[in-house]
C-alpha atoms as an extended CHARMM CRD file, in Angstrom:
* protein
*
       118  EXT
         1         1  MET       CA            -12.9550000000      -34.8550000000      -26.2160000000  PROA      1               0.0000000000
         2         2  LYS       CA            -10.0430000000      -32.5570000000      -27.1160000000  PROA      2               0.0000000000
         3         3  LYS       CA            -12.2230000000      -29.5140000000      -26.4860000000  PROA      3               0.0000000000
         4         4  ILE       CA            -13.1610000000      -30.7430000000      -23.0220000000  PROA      4               0.0000000000
         5         5  LEU       CA             -9.5270000000      -31.4930000000      -22.1550000000  PROA      5               0.0000000000
         6         6  SER       CA             -8.4800000000      -28.0920000000      -23.4510000000  PROA      6               0.0000000000
         7         7  LEU       CA            -11.1640000000      -26.3790000000      -21.4050000000  PROA      7               0.0000000000
         8         8  ILE       CA            -10.2000000000      -28.2620000000      -18.2310000000  PROA      8               0.0000000000
         9         9  LEU       CA             -6.5220000000      -27.4330000000      -18.7690000000  PROA      9               0.0000000000
        10        10  PHE       CA             -7.3610000000      -23.7730000000      -19.3690000000  PROA      10              0.0000000000
        11        11  LEU       CA             -9.4550000000      -23.5600000000      -16.1990000000  PROA      11              0.0000000000
        12        12  PHE       CA             -6.7760000000      -25.3120000000      -14.1650000000  PROA      12              0.0000000000
        13        13  LEU       CA             -4.1150000000      -22.8790000000      -15.3730000000  PROA      13              0.0000000000
        14        14  GLN       CA             -6.3500000000      -19.9080000000      -14.6120000000  PROA      14              0.0000000000
        15        15  ILE       CA             -6.9580000000      -21.1340000000      -11.0720000000  PROA      15              0.0000000000
        16        16  SER       CA             -3.3520000000      -22.1180000000      -10.3710000000  PROA      16              0.0000000000
        17        17  PHE       CA             -1.8800000000      -18.8130000000      -11.5940000000  PROA      17              0.0000000000
        18        18  SER       CA             -4.5210000000      -16.4220000000      -10.2890000000  PROA      18              0.0000000000
        19        19  GLN       CA             -3.8570000000      -14.3600000000       -7.2320000000  PROA      19              0.0000000000
        20        20  THR       CA             -6.5850000000      -14.4110000000       -4.6350000000  PROA      20              0.0000000000
        21        21  GLN       CA             -7.7640000000      -11.6280000000       -2.3770000000  PROA      21              0.0000000000
        22        22  GLU       CA             -5.9850000000      -13.4930000000        0.4470000000  PROA      22              0.0000000000
        23        23  ASP       CA             -2.7030000000      -13.3220000000       -1.5110000000  PROA      23              0.0000000000
        24        24  TYR       CA             -3.0650000000       -9.5720000000       -1.8330000000  PROA      24              0.0000000000
        25        25  GLN       CA             -4.0030000000       -9.1690000000        1.8250000000  PROA      25              0.0000000000
        26        26  LYS       CA             -0.9880000000      -11.2320000000        2.8910000000  PROA      26              0.0000000000
        27        27  ILE       CA              1.3580000000       -9.0260000000        0.8270000000  PROA      27              0.0000000000
        28        28  ILE       CA             -0.2570000000       -5.8470000000        2.1900000000  PROA      28              0.0000000000
        29        29  THR       CA              0.2540000000       -7.1080000000        5.7470000000  PROA      29              0.0000000000
        30        30  GLU       CA              3.8950000000       -7.9290000000        5.0130000000  PROA      30              0.0000000000
        31        31  VAL       CA              4.5020000000       -4.5330000000        3.3830000000  PROA      31              0.0000000000
        32        32  THR       CA              2.7260000000       -2.7190000000        6.2300000000  PROA      32              0.0000000000
        33        33  ASP       CA              4.7880000000       -4.5210000000        8.8810000000  PROA      33              0.0000000000
        34        34  ALA       CA              8.0320000000       -3.8920000000        6.9980000000  PROA      34              0.0000000000
        35        35  TYR       CA              7.1110000000       -0.2490000000        6.3010000000  PROA      35              0.0000000000
        36        36  ASN       CA              6.3210000000        0.4320000000        9.9590000000  PROA      36              0.0000000000
        37        37  ALA       CA              9.5660000000       -1.2940000000       11.0320000000  PROA      37              0.0000000000
        38        38  LYS       CA             11.4760000000        0.6180000000        8.3160000000  PROA      38              0.0000000000
        39        39  ASP       CA             12.6670000000       -2.7480000000        6.9800000000  PROA      39              0.0000000000
        40        40  THR       CA             13.3080000000       -1.5880000000        3.4310000000  PROA      40              0.0000000000
        41        41  ASP       CA             15.2120000000       -4.7740000000        2.5450000000  PROA      41              0.0000000000
        42        42  LYS       CA             12.1110000000       -6.8670000000        3.2220000000  PROA      42              0.0000000000
        43        43  ILE       CA              9.9860000000       -4.5900000000        1.0510000000  PROA      43              0.0000000000
        44        44  PHE       CA             12.5690000000       -4.6210000000       -1.7410000000  PROA      44              0.0000000000
        45        45  ASN       CA             12.8920000000       -8.4160000000       -1.6080000000  PROA      45              0.0000000000
        46        46  SER       CA              9.1410000000       -8.7770000000       -2.1450000000  PROA      46              0.0000000000
        47        47  PHE       CA              9.4390000000       -6.9780000000       -5.5180000000  PROA      47              0.0000000000
        48        48  SER       CA              9.5550000000       -8.7530000000       -8.8670000000  PROA      48              0.0000000000
        49        49  PRO       CA             12.9120000000       -8.5240000000      -10.6910000000  PROA      49              0.0000000000
        50        50  GLN       CA             11.3980000000       -5.9820000000      -13.1150000000  PROA      50              0.0000000000
        51        51  LEU       CA             10.2450000000       -3.7230000000      -10.2870000000  PROA      51              0.0000000000
        52        52  GLN       CA             13.6150000000       -4.0880000000       -8.5230000000  PROA      52              0.0000000000
        53        53  SER       CA             15.3390000000       -2.8080000000      -11.6560000000  PROA      53              0.0000000000
        54        54  THR       CA             13.3160000000        0.4330000000      -11.6280000000  PROA      54              0.0000000000
        55        55  PHE       CA             12.5600000000        0.8900000000       -7.9160000000  PROA      55              0.0000000000
        56        56  THR       CA             16.0260000000        0.3560000000       -6.4270000000  PROA      56              0.0000000000
        57        57  ILE       CA             16.7470000000       -0.2520000000       -2.7440000000  PROA      57              0.0000000000
        58        58  GLU       CA             17.9140000000        3.3730000000       -2.4360000000  PROA      58              0.0000000000
        59        59  LYS       CA             14.5790000000        4.5900000000       -3.8070000000  PROA      59              0.0000000000
        60        60  VAL       CA             12.7170000000        2.2860000000       -1.3970000000  PROA      60              0.0000000000
        61        61  LYS       CA             14.7030000000        3.7090000000        1.5490000000  PROA      61              0.0000000000
        62        62  GLN       CA             13.9560000000        7.2630000000        0.4330000000  PROA      62              0.0000000000
        63        63  PHE       CA             10.2710000000        6.4400000000       -0.1770000000  PROA      63              0.0000000000
        64        64  VAL       CA              9.8070000000        4.8840000000        3.2880000000  PROA      64              0.0000000000
        65        65  SER       CA             11.7250000000        7.6440000000        5.0700000000  PROA      65              0.0000000000
        66        66  GLU       CA              9.8520000000       10.4960000000        3.3790000000  PROA      66              0.0000000000
        67        67  ASN       CA              6.4380000000        8.8770000000        3.7020000000  PROA      67              0.0000000000
        68        68  GLN       CA              6.8940000000        7.9600000000        7.3530000000  PROA      68              0.0000000000
        69        69  SER       CA              7.9320000000       11.5030000000        8.2540000000  PROA      69              0.0000000000
        70        70  LYS       CA              4.9330000000       13.0340000000        6.4370000000  PROA      70              0.0000000000
        71        71  LYS       CA              2.2010000000       10.4180000000        6.7710000000  PROA      71              0.0000000000
        72        72  GLY       CA              3.2290000000        8.4270000000        9.8220000000  PROA      72              0.0000000000
        73        73  PRO       CA              2.8670000000        4.6680000000       10.2920000000  PROA      73              0.0000000000
        74        74  MET       CA              0.7360000000        2.6400000000        7.9090000000  PROA      74              0.0000000000
        75        75  GLY       CA             -2.5080000000        1.2500000000        9.3100000000  PROA      75              0.0000000000
        76        76  THR       CA             -5.3330000000       -0.7730000000        7.8050000000  PROA      76              0.0000000000
        77        77  SER       CA             -6.1100000000       -1.2230000000        4.1240000000  PROA      77              0.0000000000
        78        78  SER       CA             -9.5810000000       -1.8090000000        2.6730000000  PROA      78              0.0000000000
        79        79  PHE       CA            -10.1920000000       -3.1820000000       -0.8110000000  PROA      79              0.0000000000
        80        80  LEU       CA            -11.7430000000       -0.6820000000       -3.2210000000  PROA      80              0.0000000000
        81        81  LEU       CA            -11.6340000000       -2.0720000000       -6.7530000000  PROA      81              0.0000000000
        82        82  ASP       CA             -9.9850000000       -4.3360000000       -9.2810000000  PROA      82              0.0000000000
        83        83  GLU       CA             -7.9830000000       -2.8180000000      -12.1030000000  PROA      83              0.0000000000
        84        84  ASP       CA             -6.1760000000       -4.4060000000      -14.9950000000  PROA      84              0.0000000000
        85        85  LYS       CA             -3.4060000000       -6.4460000000      -13.2990000000  PROA      85              0.0000000000
        86        86  ALA       CA             -3.6870000000       -4.5080000000      -10.0140000000  PROA      86              0.0000000000
        87        87  LYS       CA             -5.9970000000       -3.8080000000       -7.0950000000  PROA      87              0.0000000000
        88        88  ARG       CA             -6.7200000000       -0.5380000000       -5.3020000000  PROA      88              0.0000000000
        89        89  TYR       CA             -6.9440000000       -0.2690000000       -1.5280000000  PROA      89              0.0000000000
        90        90  LEU       CA             -7.8530000000        2.6230000000        0.7300000000  PROA      90              0.0000000000
        91        91  THR       CA             -4.9440000000        2.6980000000        3.1520000000  PROA      91              0.0000000000
        92        92  GLU       CA             -5.0090000000        4.5830000000        6.4190000000  PROA      92              0.0000000000
        93        93  PHE       CA             -1.8800000000        6.2480000000        7.7520000000  PROA      93              0.0000000000
        94        94  GLU       CA             -1.5460000000        8.0570000000       11.0600000000  PROA      94              0.0000000000
        95        95  ASN       CA             -1.8480000000       11.4710000000        9.3820000000  PROA      95              0.0000000000
        96        96  THR       CA             -3.7580000000       10.7990000000        6.1490000000  PROA      96              0.0000000000
        97        97  SER       CA             -5.5210000000        8.3140000000        3.8900000000  PROA      97              0.0000000000
        98        98  MET       CA             -3.9990000000        7.1570000000        0.6020000000  PROA      98              0.0000000000
        99        99  ILE       CA             -4.8670000000        4.8510000000       -2.2840000000  PROA      99              0.0000000000
       100       100  LEU       CA             -2.4820000000        1.8910000000       -2.4990000000  PROA      100             0.0000000000
       101       101  ILE       CA             -2.2510000000        0.3340000000       -5.9590000000  PROA      101             0.0000000000
       102       102  LEU       CA             -0.8150000000       -3.1590000000       -5.7900000000  PROA      102             0.0000000000
       103       103  GLY       CA             -0.0220000000       -5.6290000000       -8.5550000000  PROA      103             0.0000000000
       104       104  LEU       CA              1.2260000000       -9.1960000000       -8.0800000000  PROA      104             0.0000000000
       105       105  SER       CA              2.9620000000      -11.6260000000      -10.4150000000  PROA      105             0.0000000000
       106       106  PRO       CA              1.9120000000      -15.2930000000      -10.6520000000  PROA      106             0.0000000000
       107       107  ASP       CA              4.6770000000      -16.1250000000       -8.1370000000  PROA      107             0.0000000000
       108       108  LYS       CA              3.2350000000      -13.4810000000       -5.7780000000  PROA      108             0.0000000000
       109       109  LYS       CA              5.9830000000      -10.9020000000       -6.1850000000  PROA      109             0.0000000000
       110       110  ILE       CA              5.0170000000       -7.2260000000       -6.2600000000  PROA      110             0.0000000000
       111       111  THR       CA              4.9090000000       -5.8830000000       -9.8210000000  PROA      111             0.0000000000
       112       112  LYS       CA              3.2810000000       -2.5540000000       -8.9810000000  PROA      112             0.0000000000
       113       113  LEU       CA              3.3590000000       -0.5150000000       -5.7700000000  PROA      113             0.0000000000
       114       114  ILE       CA              2.0070000000        3.0250000000       -5.9490000000  PROA      114             0.0000000000
       115       115  LEU       CA              0.5720000000        5.3930000000       -3.3580000000  PROA      115             0.0000000000
       116       116  GLU       CA             -1.8380000000        8.0430000000       -4.6270000000  PROA      116             0.0000000000
       117       117  GLU       CA             -3.5770000000       10.8870000000       -2.8550000000  PROA      117             0.0000000000
       118       118  TYR       CA             -7.0970000000       10.0750000000       -1.7430000000  PROA      118             0.0000000000
């Protein structure tokens, strides 16, 4: 009986703390909207405390400004693959395509946000 209860508890915790594809898509939409509006505060506020300590608001402002001038507005993102604690998306910009690597915490805060050349 203890094994069954333990298994049920384990499965419940896995389900309740797992991020779904919809969670990731919601965050991508929010980041895309904020990026295109140059709302760096909104992007920064979606970061986990750990990411905020390394990717400061000043760095976010610089990142958005430089990327918008070179790549243009952010468009659609298509899921590519699952990585350890992150997902990769092919993200279209006005002037190029990039790989967006996105990680989320259990409370759906961004733990990883990286753009790589495609």
